Residue frames as qw, qx, qy, qz and C-alpha x, y, z in Angstrom:
[[0.356, -0.585, 0.419, -0.596, 123.56, 159.50, 42.41],
 [0.294, 0.108, -0.933, 0.175, 124.33, 156.55, 44.65],
 [0.639, -0.520, -0.454, -0.338, 121.49, 154.90, 46.49],
 [0.112, -0.549, 0.552, -0.618, 121.68, 155.63, 50.22],
 [0.891, -0.268, -0.019, -0.366, 119.89, 152.43, 51.18],
 [0.296, -0.510, 0.805, -0.067, 121.69, 149.63, 52.95],
 [0.580, 0.058, 0.812, -0.027, 121.76, 145.99, 51.72],
 [0.364, 0.511, -0.335, -0.703, 121.70, 146.98, 48.04],
 [0.056, 0.125, -0.957, -0.257, 121.78, 143.30, 47.07],
 [0.039, 0.439, 0.889, -0.122, 118.19, 143.04, 48.32],
 [0.097, 0.709, 0.393, -0.578, 116.86, 146.60, 48.19],
 [0.048, -0.300, 0.480, 0.823, 117.95, 147.56, 44.66],
 [0.602, 0.497, 0.417, -0.465, 115.06, 148.03, 42.25],
 [0.707, 0.679, -0.137, -0.142, 117.09, 147.74, 39.05],
 [0.939, -0.046, 0.098, 0.327, 120.21, 146.00, 37.79],
 [0.503, 0.602, -0.046, 0.618, 122.13, 149.14, 36.83],
 [0.169, -0.856, 0.131, -0.472, 124.06, 151.56, 39.02],
 [0.371, 0.291, -0.711, 0.522, 126.55, 151.40, 41.86],
 [0.577, -0.590, -0.563, 0.046, 125.56, 150.62, 45.44],
 [0.070, -0.793, 0.198, -0.571, 125.91, 152.92, 48.42],
 [0.868, -0.469, -0.163, 0.030, 126.69, 150.35, 51.09],
 [0.238, -0.822, 0.518, -0.002, 129.83, 150.88, 53.20],
 [0.562, 0.428, -0.705, -0.065, 132.56, 148.41, 52.24],
 [0.068, 0.227, -0.868, 0.436, 132.37, 146.93, 55.75],
 [0.400, 0.208, 0.664, -0.596, 128.61, 146.36, 55.96],
 [0.623, 0.368, -0.126, -0.678, 125.56, 145.24, 54.04],
 [0.916, 0.132, 0.356, -0.126, 124.53, 142.08, 52.23],
 [0.247, -0.585, 0.642, 0.430, 127.48, 140.50, 50.45],
 [0.818, 0.506, 0.273, -0.018, 126.49, 139.72, 46.91],
 [0.687, 0.051, 0.257, 0.678, 129.20, 139.97, 44.26],
 [0.219, 0.096, 0.114, 0.964, 130.09, 143.67, 44.07],
 [0.224, 0.306, 0.468, -0.798, 126.70, 144.44, 45.67],
 [0.289, -0.026, -0.631, -0.719, 124.78, 143.29, 42.63],
 [0.673, -0.125, 0.144, -0.715, 121.10, 142.54, 43.11],
 [0.224, -0.075, 0.968, -0.078, 120.35, 139.00, 44.26],
 [0.678, 0.305, 0.111, -0.659, 117.72, 137.53, 41.96],
 [0.541, 0.039, 0.820, 0.182, 116.78, 134.39, 40.08],
 [0.516, 0.777, 0.346, -0.098, 115.23, 136.57, 37.37],
 [0.517, -0.319, 0.380, 0.698, 117.91, 137.15, 34.74],
 [0.418, 0.704, 0.493, 0.294, 115.78, 138.67, 31.99],
 [0.132, 0.971, 0.042, 0.194, 117.46, 141.84, 30.76],
 [0.575, -0.714, 0.310, 0.252, 120.76, 141.14, 32.50],
 [0.490, 0.747, -0.443, -0.072, 123.96, 141.52, 30.48],
 [0.417, 0.355, -0.794, 0.264, 125.86, 139.29, 32.89],
 [0.816, -0.480, -0.118, -0.300, 125.05, 136.84, 35.66],
 [0.095, 0.529, -0.765, 0.355, 127.39, 135.95, 38.54],
 [0.893, -0.204, -0.221, -0.335, 126.79, 132.46, 39.90],
 [0.263, -0.606, 0.709, -0.245, 128.36, 130.50, 42.75],
 [0.862, 0.103, -0.469, -0.161, 129.29, 126.82, 42.56],
 [0.375, -0.646, 0.561, -0.356, 130.10, 125.68, 46.12],
 [0.994, 0.047, -0.018, -0.094, 131.39, 122.22, 45.24],
 [0.076, 0.754, -0.650, 0.057, 134.73, 120.66, 46.20],
 [0.878, -0.181, 0.406, -0.179, 134.12, 116.91, 46.32],
 [0.878, 0.462, -0.001, 0.127, 136.50, 116.35, 43.38],
 [0.015, 0.894, -0.437, 0.096, 139.73, 117.66, 44.89],
 [0.876, 0.179, -0.400, 0.199, 142.91, 115.57, 44.99],
 [0.416, 0.188, -0.513, 0.727, 144.56, 117.45, 47.88],
 [0.036, -0.205, -0.576, 0.790, 143.08, 119.96, 50.34],
 [0.008, -0.658, -0.706, -0.263, 139.28, 120.52, 50.33],
 [0.190, -0.554, -0.348, 0.732, 137.61, 123.84, 51.10],
 [0.059, 0.013, 0.413, 0.909, 136.80, 125.45, 47.73],
 [0.136, -0.616, -0.754, -0.186, 133.10, 125.01, 48.51],
 [0.254, -0.777, -0.330, 0.472, 133.56, 128.16, 50.59],
 [0.417, 0.006, 0.324, 0.849, 135.10, 130.01, 47.62],
 [0.019, 0.636, 0.502, 0.586, 131.96, 131.79, 46.39],
 [0.424, -0.841, -0.322, 0.090, 131.26, 133.22, 49.85],
 [0.575, -0.481, 0.077, 0.658, 134.85, 134.41, 50.24],
 [0.341, 0.219, 0.427, 0.808, 134.97, 135.98, 46.77],
 [0.130, -0.782, -0.472, -0.385, 131.71, 137.81, 47.36],
 [0.514, -0.779, -0.195, 0.301, 132.96, 139.11, 50.70],
 [0.533, -0.297, 0.228, 0.759, 136.22, 140.32, 49.18],
 [0.286, 0.456, 0.521, 0.663, 134.42, 141.94, 46.24],
 [0.154, -0.870, -0.447, 0.142, 132.67, 144.51, 48.46],
 [0.354, -0.651, 0.107, 0.663, 135.70, 146.78, 48.36],
 [0.339, 0.056, 0.600, 0.722, 135.56, 146.87, 44.56],
 [0.084, 0.738, 0.631, 0.223, 132.17, 148.61, 44.42],
 [0.132, -0.897, -0.249, 0.340, 131.30, 152.34, 44.47],
 [0.133, -0.715, 0.362, 0.583, 134.54, 153.87, 43.12],
 [0.688, 0.597, -0.295, -0.287, 135.29, 153.62, 39.38],
 [0.944, -0.198, 0.249, 0.091, 136.83, 150.20, 38.99],
 [0.019, -0.757, 0.596, 0.267, 140.58, 150.06, 38.34],
 [0.320, -0.322, 0.271, 0.849, 142.01, 149.73, 35.74],
 [0.265, 0.541, 0.698, 0.386, 138.92, 150.43, 33.65],
 [0.128, -0.086, -0.076, 0.985, 138.36, 153.92, 35.04],
 [0.423, -0.218, -0.330, -0.815, 134.59, 153.75, 34.90],
 [0.573, -0.063, 0.583, -0.572, 131.57, 152.59, 36.86],
 [0.023, -0.070, 0.941, 0.332, 131.11, 149.15, 35.35],
 [0.094, 0.453, 0.877, -0.130, 127.44, 149.12, 36.25],
 [0.186, 0.437, 0.039, -0.879, 126.44, 152.43, 34.73],
 [0.592, 0.350, -0.346, -0.638, 125.48, 150.65, 31.52],
 [0.420, 0.160, -0.891, -0.073, 126.22, 146.98, 32.27],
 [0.733, -0.350, 0.064, -0.580, 123.29, 145.21, 33.93],
 [0.410, 0.250, -0.855, 0.198, 124.67, 142.52, 36.26],
 [0.745, -0.461, 0.026, -0.481, 122.85, 140.32, 38.76],
 [0.053, -0.369, 0.896, -0.242, 124.03, 137.83, 41.36],
 [0.711, -0.079, -0.516, -0.470, 122.13, 134.59, 40.80],
 [0.726, -0.491, 0.363, -0.316, 123.22, 133.15, 44.12],
 [0.184, -0.445, 0.874, 0.067, 124.56, 129.61, 44.36],
 [0.659, 0.077, -0.647, -0.375, 123.87, 126.29, 42.71],
 [0.694, -0.392, 0.412, -0.442, 122.31, 123.80, 45.13],
 [0.512, 0.305, -0.801, -0.060, 123.97, 120.40, 45.48],
 [0.884, -0.402, 0.001, -0.240, 123.06, 117.33, 47.49],
 [0.078, -0.724, 0.681, -0.078, 126.32, 116.49, 49.25],
 [0.713, -0.148, 0.669, -0.149, 125.30, 112.84, 49.40],
 [0.780, 0.449, 0.416, 0.127, 125.30, 112.56, 45.60],
 [0.190, -0.696, 0.316, 0.616, 128.46, 114.29, 44.36],
 [0.375, 0.036, 0.766, 0.521, 128.29, 112.36, 41.08],
 [0.233, 0.740, 0.623, 0.095, 125.12, 114.31, 40.22],
 [0.186, -0.739, -0.054, 0.645, 126.82, 117.69, 40.53],
 [0.218, -0.187, 0.539, 0.792, 128.09, 117.99, 36.92],
 [0.034, 0.477, 0.766, 0.429, 124.65, 117.42, 35.41],
 [0.173, -0.807, -0.477, 0.302, 123.13, 119.88, 37.87],
 [0.232, -0.585, 0.165, 0.760, 125.65, 122.55, 36.89],
 [0.168, 0.034, 0.685, 0.708, 125.24, 121.92, 33.16],
 [0.010, -0.629, -0.757, -0.179, 121.46, 122.06, 33.37],
 [0.161, -0.858, -0.334, 0.355, 121.25, 125.30, 35.34],
 [0.275, -0.451, 0.333, 0.781, 124.08, 126.97, 33.41],
 [0.173, 0.265, 0.744, 0.588, 122.22, 126.17, 30.20],
 [0.064, -0.791, -0.608, 0.029, 119.11, 127.83, 31.59],
 [0.232, -0.774, -0.033, 0.589, 121.04, 131.00, 32.45],
 [0.281, -0.256, 0.545, 0.747, 122.81, 131.10, 29.09],
 [0.189, 0.506, 0.761, 0.360, 119.55, 130.78, 27.18],
 [0.052, -0.869, -0.353, 0.342, 118.63, 134.20, 28.56],
 [0.519, 0.759, 0.037, 0.393, 121.46, 135.65, 26.46],
 [0.344, -0.909, 0.222, -0.071, 123.45, 136.77, 29.50],
 [0.487, 0.536, -0.621, 0.298, 127.19, 136.33, 29.94],
 [0.849, -0.491, -0.174, -0.088, 127.90, 133.90, 32.78],
 [0.185, 0.623, -0.619, 0.441, 130.67, 134.46, 35.33],
 [0.868, -0.336, -0.347, -0.115, 130.95, 131.42, 37.62],
 [0.153, -0.701, 0.564, -0.409, 132.62, 131.36, 41.05],
 [0.795, -0.029, -0.606, 0.017, 133.95, 127.95, 42.09],
 [0.961, 0.152, 0.149, -0.178, 134.29, 125.54, 43.68],
 [0.576, -0.374, 0.613, 0.392, 136.97, 123.17, 42.58],
 [0.125, 0.458, -0.526, -0.706, 138.08, 122.93, 38.97],
 [0.218, 0.209, 0.940, 0.158, 135.79, 120.00, 38.13],
 [0.297, 0.674, 0.484, -0.472, 132.95, 122.53, 37.78],
 [0.134, 0.578, -0.382, -0.708, 134.50, 123.84, 34.56],
 [0.145, 0.017, 0.929, 0.340, 133.68, 120.60, 32.71],
 [0.187, 0.624, 0.758, -0.042, 129.87, 121.03, 32.82],
 [0.068, 0.796, 0.077, -0.596, 130.27, 124.77, 32.29],
 [0.069, -0.377, 0.658, 0.648, 132.21, 124.10, 29.08],
 [0.152, 0.292, 0.912, 0.245, 129.49, 121.75, 27.86],
 [0.126, 0.767, 0.542, -0.319, 126.77, 124.30, 28.57],
 [0.030, 0.740, -0.187, -0.645, 128.68, 127.07, 26.79],
 [0.131, -0.173, 0.811, 0.544, 129.45, 124.83, 23.80],
 [0.190, 0.515, 0.835, 0.038, 125.75, 124.02, 23.50],
 [0.097, 0.852, 0.304, -0.415, 124.99, 127.74, 23.46],
 [0.075, 0.835, -0.290, -0.461, 127.84, 129.09, 21.31],
 [0.835, 0.491, -0.226, -0.098, 128.85, 126.04, 19.29],
 [0.736, -0.475, 0.435, 0.209, 131.61, 123.50, 19.70],
 [0.710, -0.299, -0.392, 0.503, 134.51, 123.40, 19.81],
 [0.186, -0.981, -0.034, -0.031, 135.43, 126.32, 22.02],
 [0.483, 0.525, -0.444, 0.542, 138.87, 127.83, 22.49],
 [0.706, -0.640, -0.278, 0.118, 140.05, 127.37, 26.07],
 [0.237, 0.673, -0.379, 0.590, 142.22, 129.94, 27.84],
 [0.815, -0.481, -0.322, 0.034, 143.32, 128.30, 31.07],
 [0.038, 0.726, -0.477, 0.493, 145.29, 130.07, 33.80],
 [0.931, -0.327, -0.036, -0.160, 146.58, 127.28, 36.01],
 [0.231, -0.671, 0.704, 0.001, 149.53, 125.57, 37.64],
 [0.521, -0.039, 0.853, -0.002, 148.22, 122.20, 36.42],
 [0.147, 0.124, -0.681, -0.706, 147.33, 120.91, 32.96],
 [0.601, 0.156, 0.500, -0.603, 144.28, 118.94, 34.16],
 [0.637, 0.400, -0.479, -0.452, 144.74, 116.46, 31.32],
 [0.249, -0.262, 0.917, -0.169, 145.04, 113.30, 33.41],
 [0.395, -0.062, -0.775, -0.490, 143.20, 110.36, 31.83],
 [0.442, -0.002, 0.654, -0.614, 139.92, 109.11, 33.23],
 [0.214, 0.212, 0.939, 0.164, 137.10, 106.78, 32.23],
 [0.157, -0.331, -0.449, -0.815, 134.66, 109.57, 31.38],
 [0.542, -0.595, -0.555, -0.211, 132.69, 108.93, 34.57],
 [0.535, -0.272, -0.431, 0.674, 134.97, 110.28, 37.30],
 [0.093, -0.963, -0.167, -0.189, 134.18, 113.58, 38.98],
 [0.764, -0.249, 0.021, 0.595, 137.75, 114.88, 39.11],
 [0.053, 0.960, 0.003, -0.274, 139.30, 118.34, 39.05],
 [0.321, -0.610, 0.573, 0.443, 142.41, 117.04, 37.29],
 [0.427, 0.070, 0.822, 0.370, 141.03, 115.49, 34.11],
 [0.408, 0.708, 0.449, -0.362, 138.39, 117.81, 32.67],
 [0.181, 0.726, -0.364, -0.554, 140.65, 119.37, 30.00],
 [0.100, -0.228, 0.912, 0.325, 141.64, 116.05, 28.47],
 [0.317, 0.429, 0.835, -0.138, 138.02, 114.96, 28.46],
 [0.306, 0.775, 0.178, -0.523, 136.91, 118.21, 26.83],
 [0.117, 0.570, -0.622, -0.524, 139.45, 117.73, 24.03],
 [0.163, -0.018, 0.974, 0.159, 138.52, 114.08, 23.47],
 [0.266, 0.561, 0.761, -0.187, 134.82, 114.87, 23.30],
 [0.303, 0.452, 0.458, 0.703, 135.24, 117.80, 20.91],
 [0.208, -0.887, -0.389, 0.136, 134.12, 120.47, 23.37],
 [0.238, -0.858, 0.231, 0.393, 137.51, 122.24, 23.23],
 [0.756, 0.628, -0.078, 0.168, 139.71, 122.81, 20.17],
 [0.746, -0.472, 0.075, 0.464, 143.31, 122.21, 21.28],
 [0.559, 0.310, 0.254, 0.726, 144.67, 124.08, 18.25],
 [0.046, -0.733, -0.162, -0.659, 142.95, 127.24, 19.55],
 [0.678, -0.709, -0.170, -0.095, 143.64, 126.66, 23.25],
 [0.406, 0.543, -0.467, 0.569, 146.41, 127.73, 25.61],
 [0.719, -0.597, -0.329, 0.138, 147.41, 127.08, 29.21],
 [0.195, 0.765, -0.242, 0.564, 149.20, 129.82, 31.14],
 [0.356, -0.683, 0.443, -0.459, 151.35, 129.31, 34.23],
 [0.966, -0.075, -0.224, -0.102, 151.78, 125.52, 34.17],
 [0.058, -0.711, 0.642, -0.281, 154.28, 124.30, 36.80],
 [0.683, -0.185, 0.682, -0.185, 153.59, 120.56, 36.91],
 [0.171, 0.278, -0.814, -0.480, 153.86, 117.64, 34.48],
 [0.777, 0.165, 0.386, -0.469, 150.99, 115.53, 33.16],
 [0.676, 0.000, 0.692, 0.254, 151.16, 112.48, 30.83],
 [0.413, 0.434, 0.572, 0.561, 149.91, 114.44, 27.80],
 [0.034, -0.302, -0.074, 0.950, 149.34, 117.97, 26.60],
 [0.429, 0.584, 0.673, -0.150, 146.44, 117.07, 24.27],
 [0.446, 0.478, 0.409, 0.637, 147.87, 119.45, 21.66],
 [0.160, -0.956, -0.244, -0.036, 147.25, 122.54, 23.77],
 [0.429, 0.607, -0.268, 0.613, 149.93, 125.23, 23.79],
 [0.670, -0.618, -0.317, 0.261, 151.58, 125.70, 27.17],
 [0.173, 0.759, -0.289, 0.558, 153.25, 128.75, 28.66],
 [0.731, -0.260, -0.540, 0.327, 155.12, 127.32, 31.64],
 [0.426, -0.867, -0.201, 0.162, 155.60, 129.18, 34.88],
 [0.568, -0.445, 0.216, 0.658, 159.30, 129.83, 34.30],
 [0.369, 0.405, 0.484, 0.682, 158.59, 131.10, 30.78],
 [0.113, -0.892, -0.393, -0.191, 156.26, 133.72, 32.21],
 [0.528, -0.703, -0.019, 0.477, 159.15, 135.09, 34.28],
 [0.431, -0.169, 0.413, 0.784, 160.86, 136.10, 31.03],
 [0.112, 0.508, 0.627, 0.581, 157.74, 137.62, 29.43],
 [0.134, 0.016, 0.200, -0.970, 155.99, 140.93, 29.85],
 [0.427, 0.380, 0.668, -0.476, 152.23, 140.91, 30.40],
 [0.502, 0.611, -0.131, -0.597, 151.72, 142.31, 26.91],
 [0.243, 0.402, -0.838, -0.279, 153.72, 139.43, 25.41],
 [0.200, 0.110, 0.944, -0.240, 151.63, 136.87, 27.29],
 [0.476, 0.540, 0.394, -0.571, 148.41, 138.51, 26.12],
 [0.417, 0.592, -0.448, -0.525, 149.71, 138.58, 22.54],
 [0.057, 0.212, -0.970, -0.102, 150.53, 134.86, 22.70],
 [0.339, 0.327, 0.789, -0.394, 147.02, 134.12, 23.93],
 [0.478, 0.633, 0.093, -0.602, 145.41, 136.24, 21.21],
 [0.282, 0.506, -0.696, -0.425, 147.56, 134.64, 18.51],
 [0.065, -0.031, 0.997, -0.039, 146.56, 131.16, 19.62],
 [0.315, 0.449, 0.713, -0.437, 142.83, 131.83, 20.07],
 [0.087, 0.182, 0.574, 0.794, 142.20, 134.08, 17.09],
 [0.403, -0.140, -0.064, -0.902, 138.51, 134.88, 16.62],
 [0.467, -0.207, -0.854, -0.101, 137.19, 131.59, 17.99],
 [0.578, -0.662, -0.102, -0.466, 134.58, 131.73, 20.77],
 [0.433, 0.328, -0.680, 0.492, 136.71, 131.50, 23.90],
 [0.703, -0.649, -0.245, -0.156, 136.06, 130.35, 27.43],
 [0.207, 0.606, -0.550, 0.536, 138.42, 131.59, 30.17],
 [0.816, -0.501, -0.288, -0.025, 138.98, 129.49, 33.26],
 [0.148, 0.698, -0.472, 0.518, 141.21, 130.89, 35.99],
 [0.818, -0.362, -0.407, 0.185, 142.42, 128.46, 38.64],
 [0.241, -0.951, 0.136, -0.140, 143.67, 130.69, 41.44],
 [0.783, -0.441, 0.321, 0.298, 146.67, 128.37, 41.89],
 [0.638, 0.639, 0.084, 0.421, 148.02, 129.84, 38.65],
 [0.058, -0.899, 0.232, -0.368, 149.31, 132.54, 40.99],
 [0.438, 0.293, -0.705, 0.475, 152.32, 131.92, 43.18],
 [0.538, -0.534, -0.637, 0.140, 151.32, 130.92, 46.74],
 [0.286, -0.160, -0.254, 0.910, 152.74, 134.26, 47.89],
 [0.251, -0.003, -0.161, -0.955, 149.74, 135.86, 46.16],
 [0.754, -0.133, -0.265, -0.586, 147.21, 133.02, 46.58],
 [0.017, -0.300, 0.901, -0.313, 147.93, 130.81, 49.59],
 [0.559, 0.101, 0.566, -0.597, 144.27, 129.90, 50.01],
 [0.719, 0.346, -0.379, -0.468, 143.94, 127.07, 47.54],
 [0.944, -0.193, 0.191, -0.186, 143.94, 123.30, 47.59],
 [0.903, 0.078, 0.189, 0.379, 147.01, 122.49, 45.49],
 [0.020, 0.966, -0.172, -0.193, 149.47, 125.40, 45.68],
 [0.868, 0.194, 0.117, 0.442, 152.62, 125.26, 43.54],
 [0.334, -0.739, 0.118, 0.573, 155.64, 127.52, 44.05],
 [0.403, -0.147, 0.540, 0.724, 157.22, 129.45, 41.19],
 [0.273, 0.674, 0.655, 0.207, 154.14, 131.15, 39.79],
 [0.203, 0.461, 0.157, 0.849, 153.40, 134.67, 38.57],
 [0.010, -0.182, -0.474, 0.861, 152.09, 137.58, 40.62],
 [0.236, 0.678, 0.664, -0.209, 148.48, 138.70, 40.73],
 [0.089, 0.754, -0.081, -0.645, 149.56, 142.02, 39.20],
 [0.037, -0.329, 0.737, 0.589, 151.00, 140.35, 36.12],
 [0.119, 0.289, 0.931, 0.190, 148.05, 138.03, 35.48],
 [0.167, 0.753, 0.491, -0.406, 145.49, 140.78, 36.04],
 [0.063, 0.649, -0.321, -0.687, 147.41, 142.88, 33.53],
 [0.088, -0.046, 0.889, 0.447, 147.19, 139.98, 31.07],
 [0.159, 0.569, 0.799, -0.110, 143.43, 139.73, 31.59],
 [0.093, 0.748, 0.152, -0.639, 143.13, 143.47, 31.04],
 [0.087, 0.531, -0.532, -0.654, 144.64, 143.06, 27.58],
 [0.262, 0.113, 0.940, 0.186, 142.35, 140.26, 26.36],
 [0.409, 0.525, 0.253, -0.702, 139.68, 142.59, 24.93],
 [0.353, 0.404, -0.582, -0.611, 140.39, 141.43, 21.33],
 [0.007, 0.008, 0.999, 0.030, 139.18, 137.91, 22.19],
 [0.572, -0.252, -0.387, -0.678, 135.63, 136.73, 21.58],
 [0.018, 0.101, -0.861, 0.498, 135.06, 135.71, 25.21],
 [0.534, -0.306, -0.526, -0.586, 131.76, 133.87, 25.69],
 [0.781, -0.562, -0.208, -0.174, 132.10, 132.73, 29.32],
 [0.314, 0.552, -0.576, 0.515, 134.47, 132.70, 32.26],
 [0.777, -0.563, -0.272, -0.071, 135.08, 131.32, 35.74],
 [0.067, 0.650, -0.606, 0.454, 137.37, 131.67, 38.75],
 [0.903, -0.245, -0.313, -0.165, 137.92, 128.48, 40.74],
 [0.798, -0.015, -0.454, 0.396, 139.83, 126.79, 43.60],
 [0.075, -0.579, 0.333, -0.740, 139.67, 129.64, 46.13],
 [0.706, -0.358, -0.605, 0.087, 139.77, 127.83, 49.50],
 [0.123, -0.814, 0.135, -0.552, 139.55, 130.45, 52.26],
 [0.843, -0.537, -0.034, 0.012, 140.42, 128.09, 55.12],
 [0.811, -0.082, 0.075, 0.575, 144.06, 128.29, 53.98],
 [0.284, 0.763, 0.132, 0.566, 143.97, 132.01, 53.23],
 [0.452, -0.399, -0.327, 0.727, 145.47, 134.88, 55.19],
 [0.002, 0.508, 0.097, -0.856, 143.89, 138.33, 55.36],
 [0.618, 0.629, 0.388, -0.267, 141.68, 137.41, 52.36],
 [0.133, -0.553, 0.558, 0.605, 144.71, 137.58, 50.03],
 [0.201, 0.067, 0.897, 0.387, 143.42, 134.81, 47.76],
 [0.202, 0.679, 0.692, -0.139, 139.79, 135.89, 47.88],
 [0.066, 0.808, -0.024, -0.585, 140.76, 139.44, 46.94],
 [0.093, -0.355, 0.718, 0.592, 142.71, 138.12, 43.95],
 [0.199, 0.323, 0.909, 0.174, 139.75, 135.95, 42.93],
 [0.167, 0.795, 0.462, -0.357, 137.34, 138.87, 43.20],
 [0.005, 0.695, -0.308, -0.650, 139.68, 141.00, 41.08],
 [0.175, -0.058, 0.862, 0.472, 139.78, 138.30, 38.38],
 [0.178, 0.583, 0.793, 0.009, 135.97, 138.17, 38.24],
 [0.064, 0.829, 0.176, -0.526, 135.78, 141.97, 38.20],
 [0.099, -0.458, 0.567, 0.677, 138.15, 142.04, 35.22],
 [0.213, 0.294, 0.880, 0.307, 135.80, 139.75, 33.31],
 [0.107, 0.807, 0.553, -0.177, 132.97, 142.22, 33.90],
 [0.112, -0.735, 0.148, 0.652, 135.25, 145.14, 33.03],
 [0.178, -0.148, 0.740, 0.631, 136.05, 143.69, 29.63],
 [0.125, 0.533, 0.821, 0.161, 132.36, 143.09, 29.07],
 [0.008, -0.837, -0.326, 0.439, 131.46, 146.65, 30.09],
 [0.112, -0.559, 0.399, 0.718, 134.02, 148.10, 27.69],
 [0.174, 0.128, 0.851, 0.478, 132.72, 145.87, 24.90],
 [0.097, 0.718, 0.687, -0.064, 129.17, 147.09, 25.49],
 [0.060, -0.800, -0.049, 0.595, 130.33, 150.73, 25.47],
 [0.153, -0.325, 0.618, 0.699, 132.05, 150.21, 22.13]]
């Protein structure tokens, strides 16, 4: 039976079960999960990273976590599509709130993220992170590698390769992949980038499925290519919302035409159950450029799919 209380994010007494809030009211945690800094006993933790000081084009992804949470309200209560079940009947999920940054010291943000992510991961919970710009994935990868062992396989949905060279000190959303490969955090032979529609100086040995290639592939074929590349390696999924065509995700800092639809990429995510996924994020949602929450809704659906795969895994 659904709770009839309002503001489930604050009034819930346990981490299991759907909320009863109307979709248009109540405290906006991710899918109405309980807000708490206590993660003991949680299967998964949703965490916001409101940081966008590393963007190369339009800022605004610091507002991404708020927008994704707001859009996620409509995903609660009914059995979640396409999983056909209440994800929270057996999967204990909490919303950990946001990471706190001092805007005057942006260079300290990566260490702050890595430190707090490590703390959450030591609880044994699966971490779903809501960005923020794509620079936040670098410290998240380091924290997950420390927990699950390096190197990790990287599954990156993106319009950009993010392999631009840097000096190892820059805080930059366009260079974290190359750095992760060079420092042994990511295994390029087990990694794949999906939806790339720009050129970078190097591919770092990572397999690329370009945007135009995706137009000739069914979702099942894309998922099979990902599974073949990753194998049984511990895998981290990062989803830059600009992987999607701007028709489906206008609210982002560096949109690139010629991308896939949200329907196709969500279908791909749905078919990644065979992977050993150890962590995931959704980044670069910038609601100032959005219309009717199109981008935020897509971002919330991506994060929900992560939890859906986890719920099915727990049921099995």
